[in-house]
N, C-alpha and C positions, 0 to 999 in steps of 0.2 A: 142781237146777238149773232156770231159769225154763224152764217149757211148751213156748214156740214153740222154743227151743233145743233141746229133750230130743226134739223130733218132727221137727225138720231139721237135724240136726247138722252138716251138708253145707254150708248155707248159712253157715255160724259158719267152718268150717273148710276149706280149699280145698287139701289137700296136693298136687294134682299141679302147683298154681301156687305153691306155696308162701306163699299168702296166708292170714292170719288176721285173721277180722272182728271187729271189738269191738263189741258191740252197747249202746246205751244202755239199762240196764235200769231198770224204775220202782223196784226196791227195791235197787237197787245203791248202795255206800257211795260210791262215787267216780263222776263224769262220764266218758263214753267218753274223751274227750281226756285224761283224767288215767290211765287204762288203758292206754291207745296209749303214752303217755310213759313207763309204768313198762316196759313190754315193751321198748321200744326202748331204754331206759337199760341195761337188763339182758339182755343176751342170753344165750341158753341153750344147749348148758349152758354154766355158767361152771367157767373153769379152776381147778381145786384145789378145787370143791366138789360135792357130790353132788345129783343131782335133788331128793333129801330137804330138803337145805338152802335150794333154792331156793323149792320150796313153801312152806317153813316161812316164810320173809322176804315172799312173795307172799300169805301168809294175815294177815299184818300190814298189809295195805293194800288188799285187794280183798274183795270178799263173797265167800260159799263157794259162788254161781251159777258164777263164773268160775275159780275154785281148782279146783273139780271138773271144769269143763270143760278146762281146758288140762290138769290129771293124766290125762283122758281119751284125749289123743291125745299126750301128752309121749312115748311110746317110739317114736314114727313120725317125729320130729322131726329135721332135721339141725343146728337152730340157726342156721339164715338166714332166718326166715320176714320177710314183709314185713307191717307192720301197717296195717291201713286201718279205718277208722271207718265204721260203718253205723248212723248215726241213726235210731231208730225216730219215727215220726210221733208227732205228740202225741194226734192219735185212738187210736191202737194201745196208747199208756201209758194213756189215760184208761179206755179199756175193760178194762184190766187190774184198772186201780184199782177201778174200781167192781164188777167180779168179784170182788174181794177182800173189798170192803164185803159183799157178797153171801154170801161164805162164811163160816159161823158159826165157822169153825175158827182165823180168823184174828184175830191180836189187833187190837181197834180203834185203837190207839195206833200199831200199826207199820202199818197202812195210812193213816192220817191222814198219819203221816210221808211216805208216798209221794207223799199229796198235794200235801203242802207243798213237798215236793223239785221235783214237776213244774211246780206255781205258779211256784216261783223259778226254773225254767229258761225256761218260756216267758215271763215278764215282767220278769223279773230285778229282782224287789221291794226296796224300799229304803225304812227307816223314818226320818224326820225325826224327830231326837232332843227337840226341845224343842217339838213339838206331837202327836208320836206318829200324824202322818198316814201313811198308806201310799202311797207313790210305785209306778207301774209304769213300764217303758220303751217309749215310742211308736216302733216301729219305722220308722212311715213318716216321721215328724216329726224323729226323730234327739231325742229328749228324754224327761226324765221328767213325768210328769204326777200331780198330788196326788190323782185320783180313783181311786187304785187299789185301795180297800175295793169302792169300787161295781164293778169290771171283776172284781175275785176273787170277788165275790158272785154275780154272774151264769154266770161259768164253773163256780162250783161248781155252780148249779142246773142248767144246760145238760147238762154230765157226768155228776153225780151222782145228778140226779133225785130221787126218794124219799129217798136218805140225805142229802141236803141240807138236813136240818134247821136251825131254829135256831141250837140248840146245835152241833150240829157244823159249822155255817160258822162261829160263833162261835169254837169252839176252833181252827180251823185258821188264821184270822184273828191269834188271839192268838199262835201260834207262827211264823207268818210276822213279823209285827211285833216280835216277840223277835230276830228274824235280824239280818241287816245295818243298822246305823242310820247316819245320817250327821248331823251339828251343823249348822245352817243356815248356817254360816262354810266349813264343808268341801263342802258339795251344793251347787254353784253352779259347776261347770266348772272346768277346768284355767286357770292364769293363762296369758296370752299366747293364747288361744284364742277365737274369737265363733263362734257357731253360726248359721248362716245357713241357708235351705229347702235347698241343694243340697250341703251339706256343712259341714266345718268350718274356717274359716280362720284360719291359724297366722302369728300377727302377731308372733312371738319374733323377727323380722328385719323391722321395721316398715318400711323403704323395700321388701321385696318380700313382702308378703303371698302366702301359698301355700294351696291346698285341698286337703282331704282328706277321705274319707269318715265318716261319722256311725258312731258307737260307744258303745254303753252304757258301756263303760269311763270315759268323758270325764263321764258324771253332770251333765250339762247340765240346768236346769231350763227354760231358756227359750229363744228363738232369734230370731234377726229376720227378720220376712217379706218378705224378699227374696233373689233368688238374687244368687251373686258371679260377675260378668259383668267379667273385666279390662279387655276392651276396648269396655263401654260408657260412654257420652258421657252431657253434661249440659248442652246449648247453652243451652236455656231458664234452667234454674235458675242458668248465669253470668249471663245478662243481668238478671233479676231481681234479684240481689247487686248488680249494678255498679249498679241504678236505685235501690235501697232503703238503699245506706248507700254513703256517697260518700269515706269514709277507707279507703284502702288497708289501713291496719294494723288496723283494723278489722274490715274483711272477711276478713282472715287471722286473727284473735282468733275470729270465730266458726267459721271452718271448724276450727281447731286446738279447739276447745270441743264442736264436736258430734264429732270425732274422740276427745276426753275421755269421752265417754258411752260408747263400745266397751271403755273401760277399767274392768270391770264389777268386778274383784277387789278394787279398792283405792282410795283416794282420794289421791294422794301430792301434787295440786297445792295442795288445799284453797281452791278456787274456787268460784262459784255467777256465772250470766249473768244480765244485765237487759238486756233490751232497753226503749229507751225512744224516746218521740216521740208525735205525733199520730195522731190515729184515721186508718186509711185508708193508712200508710205502710207497711206491708207484715209488721209485727212479727207478727200473727197468722198470715197465711199461710207464715213461716218456721217458726213453732213449730208448727203443724198438718202441714210435712211433716216436720219432725224425729220429731215426735209418729207419723206413717205408718212412716217409714224403722225405727223404735224397736220399733214395735208396740203398740197399745193395751193389751194384757194385759200388759206389761212397763214401761207407763208410771203414775205415780199422776198426780193433780190436785190437788193442795192449794195452797193458797195459802201466802203466807209468813207471814200473821197466824195463818192455822190451825196451822201447825207450831209457830209461837212459843208462841201462846196456850192453843190446847185440846187439852185431854186424852188424845183418842185417834186425833187427825190423823197423830202420826209412825207410827203401827202399818201405816198405809197405803203407807209407802217400803219394806215388808219386800218382798224378791223382785223387787225393779224395778230397771231401769236407769237410769231418771230420775225427777224429778219436775217437769212442766211445766203452768204456770201463766200463760193467755193475759190475764187483766186484773184487775193489781192494783188495789185501789182504794187511799185514802190514810189508811185506820184505822191506827192506832197499833199498832206492834209493839212489844209491852209486855217480852218476854223476849228480847232478840235474843241472849242467851247461847246457845239452841237452837240457831240459826242458826248460832252458830259451832261446836257440837259437829258438826251436821250435815253441814259441810263438810270438817271435821277428820277425818271416820271412826271416831270413838273408839265403841266398843261403848255402848249404851244399851237402859235398859228401857222398854217400850213395853207398851200393853195395847189392846186390844178392849172393847169394851162387852160385859159379862158374861161375859168369858173372863177367864184366869188371866194376868198379865204373862209376858212373856218378854223375853229379850236377844238384840241380834242387832248386826252391824255395817255401819252404813249404808254402801252405796259408790254408792248413786245420785248421778247430778248433777244439781242444782239450776238450772233455767231457768224466768225470770220474762219478761211484757212488761207495762207498764204507761204510761198517758197520765201520769198523777202517781204519784209514787213514795210509798210509806208513811211516814208519819213514824217515829221509832225512838225509845224511850225508852232512854237511859241509853247512847247511842253513843259508840263509842271509835275509836281507830286499827284497832283488831283488826278490827271488823266492816266499814270500809270496804276495809281489806286484802283481804278476800275476794271481793270483787265485780269482775266484769267488767262494766262498761258500757258498751254501743252504740248508738250514735244512729241511727234511723230519722228522720229530720230532715223532712222531706217527703211532704206528703197528695199521693197522688195522686189527681188529678183524676177524676171519674166517669166523663167521657168518655173516657178514656184508660185505664179497668182493664178487663182478659178476666174475661168471668164464667167461663170455663173453665180458667183458670189453676191451680188446684190439681189437677184432673183431669189437665191435662198436663205438670204436675210429677210426679204420680205415675207416668206412665208412665216418667218418667227415674229412679225409686228406683235399678235396678242403679248408673247412672252418678254418682248421688248419692252411692252407697255408696263408690263409688272415690274421692271428693271428700271422703269422710270419713275412709278410708283414708289418703288424702295429708295430711289435717291431723293425723291421727294420727301421722305417720311423724316431721312438721315439728314436733311437740312433743315428741316422743322426743328427735329429734334436738339441739333447743335445751335440754332441760332445763327448759324455763320456757315461759310463753305471751309470746307479742308485747304488749309492755304498750307504753300510751304517754301515760298518765296514774299520777303519783305518787299517796300516800294524800291528800293537801291537794288536790289538782285532782280526784280523786273526790268528797271531799266536797263540793267546792264543785258539780259537777257534778250530784249528786243532789240538793241542796238547790235547785239551779235545775229541776227537776221534781217538787219536792217540793209540800208544801201552799203555800196560796196565801199564809200567814205565813211560810214557808221562801222560798218565791220574792220575796217583796217584802225581805226582810234580804238577800238573797244580791244582787239587784239595785239596791234602791233605799236601802238603808241604809249608813251608816259607822261601824266603831267608832272612837268619840272619846272616851277616859276624861275628858275634860276639858268633854265639851258637855252643855250642859242644853236638850231640845228637849220643846215645849208637847207633852202628850198628843193633845190635839185635833185638833194638826198632823199628828201621826204618824199618827193615825187616819185621818183626810182622805184622806192621801196612800195609805193601805194602799187605801180604799175605790175611790178614783181607778184603782189600780195593778189592782185585780181587774175593774173595771168594763172596761179596756182589754184584758184579758188573756183576758177571758171565764171568769174565776175566781168560785165563791163566795166572798163575804166572810163572816168570822166575827165575833161579838159584841165588842166594844173587852175585856171582862172575859177573853175567850180569848186576845187579841191580847197584852194586858197580860201574861199567864199565861207564854205563849211568849217575849216578850221577855226577861222576868226568865230564864226557864230556858235561852234557845240564846244571848244574847247578854249575859246578865249584868248587865241595866239594873237599876238602881233608881229607885224613886219620890220626886221630891223637889216639894216646892214652894217655889219662890223667893218672895221678895217684891219686887213690881215694881209701885213708886209705889203703895204701899200694899195693893195687891191679891196674893193669894197665887195663883201660877199652878202647875197641876197639868204636872210636868214628868216626861221620862225623862232619867235620869242615865247618861251612856255612849254614847250614839249620837247620830247626826247624819243630815238626810235628805242624801242625796248632792246633789241639787240645791242645797243650803244654806239653804233658806228654811227660815224659824222656829226658826234657829240661836242659841243661848245659850252661848257658852264662859267658863271662869273666866279665858281672856286677855283677853277682850274688856271683861269686868267690870274687870280691873285696868287695862286700857291706854287705853281708849275714853272720854276725858272727855266726849266728845260725845255718849254714844250715848243721848240720850233717857231714855228710863224706864229703860236698863238700868244708870245711874248707881248707882240705890240697889237694885240687886237683893242680896238677904240667903237663901241658901237653908238649909233645915233639911230632916232627914230627915222623910219622910212615914211 
């Protein structure tokens, strides 16, 4: 029997009050709550069975300390004892464990197991299967943290003192890691639950979110750095949204998408968000506030090009609620298929530099902002189908800008969380996002904010299969367009390459009055200048130099 119980048995059993105290022994096979349940479920004496039968049954469940102790007072019991748990403090348990290390008669493996059991009770240790990282439960924060190995080492050094040798600590860590483990897909908290500072929000009924207390059984690894207050308001945030985004459907789309970020366990809608508009239109402020709402540690910050083109960038999405990137440039997205995979939520293999590859299911939501959107190699309908594009159309004059705006908005984060929850509720109720653009208009809108060549194609060029337009006229019109739009112009060779790819043009050299003119076949300038068509060649007998046009492939 445990020494503390032997020396003071009346603390364990109170016959006058029929109370039986169950202590959590450092070397017990079961925790105190399991012992309590065993005796509550199996009242004694049991009808039709002798006390010895019950002791045999008990021996299969509990340690010898408990069995011997109950047998010692069994003749005095009337079978109606109340069972109560008296949990011993961690300090008392560690004192016994250290004493066992000092006792040369105790097997090292047995006392080592006692230390492992106590560490599991204190820190609810879990191992990430893919990475073998040891996590511990931070009771104050309500989440598991990944530096469990550091916490355990510090605890062992503090409690075991001279017995905390490198070898002994490593042996204990090895046993801990070999215990309870979770895959990355299992270890991210329950569906329909969102962890926040003051508890866990249950969104299983999206229109009626409720708050409950933190629990290690939820197994969250992240939380939002904001408290849930159902009465909190957001007047400044609402005014900003009205100023930044004129279209009501677009404002609704923004609210639904930020709500979608709370859906951390899946990607059922396979969408990404792109904010477009000039500098100073509110795009960055919007995304900065969303970043603060979700928490910096829960957000990756990779560009679309990095995710699609770079080897290690996708690994940064691991364990994140969202990926937010404020200022996309116009560099080409060489592999848009990666973007489609990330928004679909299919499992992917990723790697970090000098680390082994691992697989996980990306559930983070992608949010970007750009003054000019990237060009996309091999774009198709599936690429544009995955985008929600919201326009922040007007630059806010410097004189009208509030230098303290972001600080004021951060004061409203509890209210903005309510706005987000309302957006999530509407999204779930509709079963889809509010949408005001089909694929064709999304593609067109993308190009209108694309590279200078894409914008020129969208605004100044018509697809006319029979047209032949002199190359110099097209390039002059392009350069003039760039000048008026404040866009950088590209070399003529690049323009030709883009026209061939994006508009399927061909280069031809019509023979005009004995001179061959380099032309683009298949496009016309929208204003009609410098336009040569097959019909004009056939029908206009008085068209001057057009009468003798003969074209040949260049």
